[in-house]
N, C-alpha and C positions, 0 to 999 in steps of 0.2 A: 770443400763446400761448393765452389763454383761449378765443379763437375756434376755434383748432385743436383744443383739447381738447374743446370742445362738439361740433365736427363729428365727431371720432372717436367720441365717445359716441353720437351719432346714428347713425353707420354701424354701430356694434355692435348697436344696437337696431332696425335696419331690418328684421330678420327678423320682428319682431312685426307690423309692417305687412303683410308678406307673408303671415303666418299668417292675418290677417284677410281679406286679399284672396282667398286660397285657400279660406277658409271660405265667403265669400259666393258665390264661383263654384260651389262644390259645392252650396250651397243652391239657387242659381238653376238649376243643371243638373237637379236632381231634380224641381223644381217644373215646369220646362219639359217634361220627359219625361212627366209626368202629364197633360199637355194634348195629347199627340201619340198618335194611335191607330195600331195595327198594328205597334208595335215588337216586335222579337224578345224572347222571354222572358228569355234570358240577358243581352241588352243592357239590358233594363228593370231586371233585378236589379243589374247593374253600376252603372247610373246612380243607383239608389236609395241607393248608398253615399254619394252627395253629401249626404245628410241628416246625415252625421257631421260636416259642416262646422260645425254648431252646437257640437260638442265642441271644435273648434279655437277657436271664439269663447270658450268657457269657459276653455280653457287659457291663451289670451292674456290674458283678463280677470284671472284669478287671478295670473298672472305680473306684469302691469303694476300691479295694485293693491298687491301686496306691495312692488314696486319703488318705487312712489310714496310709500308710507308710510315705507319705510326711508330715503328721501331727506329726508323731513320730520321725522325723529326729533329733529334738533337744534333745531327751531323749537318752543320751549316754548309759543308762542302758538297753535300749531296744535292744535285740539281736535277731538273727534269731531263736534261741530256743524259745523265747517268741512268736514270730510270728507263729511258727509251733504249739505251744501249743494252741494258740488262734484259729487257723484254725481247729485243731483236735476237740476241744470241741464245736466248732460251727457246725461241720458236723457229727462227728462220733457217738455220743450217740444215737441220734434219728435213724440214719441209721442202727445201729446194732439192735436196737429194731425192726425196720421194717423188716430187713432181717429175724429175728427169726419168726416174725408173718407170713410172706409170705411163709417161709419154712414149717411152721405148717399147714397153710391153703391149700397151693398148692402141698405140698409134694415135692419129689425129682425125680419124673418120667420124661419121655421124653417130649420135647416141641420144638417148632420151633427153638428157639435160641440155643438149644443144638445140632442142626444138627443131625448127625448120631450117637451121643453119647447116651448111654442108660439112663443116668440120672445125677443129680447133685452129684458130688463127693466131698469127704472131701477136696481135693486139690482146687476144685472150690470155696468152702465156705471159705477156708483159704485165697484164692486170693481176695475174696470180702472183707474180714475183713481187709486185708492189702491194700486195694484200688488198687490192681494190676490186677483186672479182665479185665481191658481195654487192657491188653497185649495179650489176648487170644481170638480169634474169637468165641470160644465155650462158653466162660465164661462172655464176656463183658456185656451181658444183660439177663442172664439166670435164675435169681431168682425173682426179683421184676418186671422186664419188662421195667423199666425206669432208672435203675442204671448206664447205660452206661455213662450218662452225669456227674454223680458224680465221676466216675473213671477219666473221662477227666478233670473235674474241679480240682481234687486233683493233677493230673499231672501238671496242670498249677500252682497250689499253690507252688509246688516245684521249679518251674522256676522263680516265681515272685521276690524273693530277688535278683537274678542275673540280671533279666531284669530291675529291678528298678535302679540298679547301672549303667547299660549300656545305658538305654533309658532315656535321660535327656531333650529332647526337641521335638517339633513337627517334626523336620526333622529326628531325630532318630526314632521316632515312624513311620513315613512314610517309612523309610528304612526297618524297621522291618516288616511292613505289606507286602511290596513288597517281601521281602525275604521269609516270611512265605508262601505267595501265590505260589511262584515259587517252594519252597520245597514241598509243599503239592501236586502241580500238578505233579512234577517230580516223587515223590515216588509213588503216586497213579497210574501213568502211568506204572511204572515198575512193581508194585505188581499186577496190574490188569492182566498183561500178565504172571506173575509168581506166581500163588496162592500157599499158604502154605497148604491149605486143599482141599479135593476133593469135598466138598459141595460148588459149585460155587455161588448159590444164597446167601448163608450165607456169603461167602467171599465178595460179592459185598456190602452187608449190612455193614459188618465190615469196609470196606474201606471208607464208608461214615461216620461211627460213630467214628473211632479211632482219637486219640488226634491230630495228625499232620494235619488231614483234617479240624479240627475245629480251629486250631491255628490262621489263618488269622482273624477270628471274634474276638478272644481275642485281637489281635493287633488293631483292630478298636476301641475296648473299651479303650485301652491305648491311642490311638490317640484322642479319645473324651475327655479323662481326660486333656491332654495338651492343647487342644483347649479351653476347659471350664476354665482351670486354668488361661490362659492369658486374661487380661482384654479386649484385642482387639478381642478376639474370632476368627472368621473366617479370619479377617484381618491379623492375626498373621501367617497365612499359607504363607510362602515365595514361590517364583516361583518354586524353585527346588523341594520343597515338593509337590507343586501342580502338577507339571509334573509327579512326581513319582506316586501320587495317581491316576491321570488321566490314566497313563500307566497301573496301576493295573486294572482299570476298563476295559480298552480296551483289555488287556490280558485275563481277565475273559470272556469278550464278545466273543472273538475269540476262546477260548478253551471250551466254554460252561459251565463255572463254575458259574452257576446261584445262588448257595448258597452264594457265596461271594458277588454277585451283590445285593442280598436281604439283606445281612449284611450291605452293604454300605447304602442302603435305610433305614434300621433300625437305623443306626448311625445318619443319617440326621434327621430322625423322632425323635430320642431321644433328639438331640440338639434343634429341633423345639419345643418340649415339654417343655424344660427348658426355652427357649427364650421367648415364648409367654405365658406360664403359664395359659393354659385354665382351668377355674374353674371346668368344668365338668369332667376333668381328674385328676386335682390336688386338692384332697380333702381328708377328713379323711376316707371316705369309701374305696377309692382305696389304701390309705396308709395302712389301716388295712389289706386288702387282700394281699398287698405286704409284710407285716410283717409275715403273715401266709404262704407265698408262698412256702417255703421249706417244711413245714409240709404238705401242700396241694399236693405238687409234689409227696411225698412219700406215701400219704394215698389215693390218688384219684383212683388208680387202684383197691384197695380193695373196696372202696365205689362203684365203677362202676360195679364190679363183683356182688355185692349184688343187686344193682338196676336192672341190666340186667336180673335177674331171674324173674322179673315181666313181664308178657306178656301183651302188650298194643295193643288194636284192632283198633287203629286209623290210619290215613294216615302217611306216613313216616316222613313228616315235623312236624306233631303234635307229633308223637312219639319221634322225635329228641328233640323237645322243652321240653317235659315232662321228658325225661331221663336226659337231661342236667340240668334242674332245680333240680330234685331229687338228682342227683349226686353232684351238687354244694352244696346243703344244707347239705347233709350227709358228704361230704368232709370237708366243713367248720366246722361242729360240731366236727368231729374227729380231725381236725387240731388245733382247739382251745384247745382241751385237750392235744394233744402232744406238742403244743407250750408252754402251761402253765406249764405242769408237766415234760417235758423232755428238750425242747429246752432252755428255759430261765434258769432253774437250771443248765444245763450243761455249759452255757455261764458264769454263776456266778462261777462255779467250776474252769473254765479255768482262770478267772480273779484272783481268790484266789491263784492258783498255780503260776501264773506269779508274783503276788505281793510277794509271799514267795521267789521266785527265785531272784527277785530284792533285797529283804532284805538280803538274804544270800550273794549276790554278793557285796552289800554295806559293809557288815561286813568284807568280805575278803579284799576289797579294803582298808578299814580302818586299818586292821592289816598290810597289805603290806606297807602302808604309815608310820605307827608307827615304823615298823622294819627299813625302809629306813632312 
């Protein structure tokens, strides 16, 4: 029976892997489209929506982090230090390897994300290593080209233990979503009129990428967790929470915050995926891509650079299809290697360190009890 119960639980959560798989496919599609010339304007705009795949990553991340912490509530030996170790070894080792590879391949010279700076500095690299690159508009995305989201993710990691203590219900989550939305709008409005740097296009990009502008989507992921957790699901949303959420949508409509509106649609889509369990999306294939999604996110730019060196003589749509297929295959191959040789061993290292931490703490507790 325990095995059957575990299998059922895995099947219930398979939709999270699919969310990650859909997210990386969206990101891959938008970046591939940027390397193909001659695409129809409407097609290009449609493909650009793939960039919202990052929001799906954030939704899935907030959901799974709250789920993980809720499952470990009964373990009194589990502390914030163990949580941080687990997060570090999940993200950092592969990230550091890829930072090194991209620096070797692309060098440290000028690029769009550096603005008017001459090149990647030692301080910039140090900020990336410490996951602080998100605090500087010149550094946030200047080495790999997609690392801005990892900086944002790590800032959210630091907030999660406190948020987990404060947000205990659907109503709390609704309050948090509305508060994050108002905070994001207020600060972006102020900073848009008071830029910190002279490069205005880069500053506009930064105000889109930075942590507080992405925070409402994390809030939607937390809200999804509490709705999923309650057996009544959407029926558990009380009137006050419903008014708050409706107010947030109306506020976003009036202020033009389309990314939040897309985030709401993604949250509804994520719940629909869980509720209806379509076999063509919930299967081993999508789950496998979901497991590789972090590696794919960090390797796909490298794969795309290699594929884009090939000159294709066909129509733009055919070229797009061929580049997408080749990039996907190459990215998947690279990602399987990094997943097997770096991601999984790193996660095991983290678990061993946490196990030792708990063992030492248990011994210390035993000594204290014997002395008392």
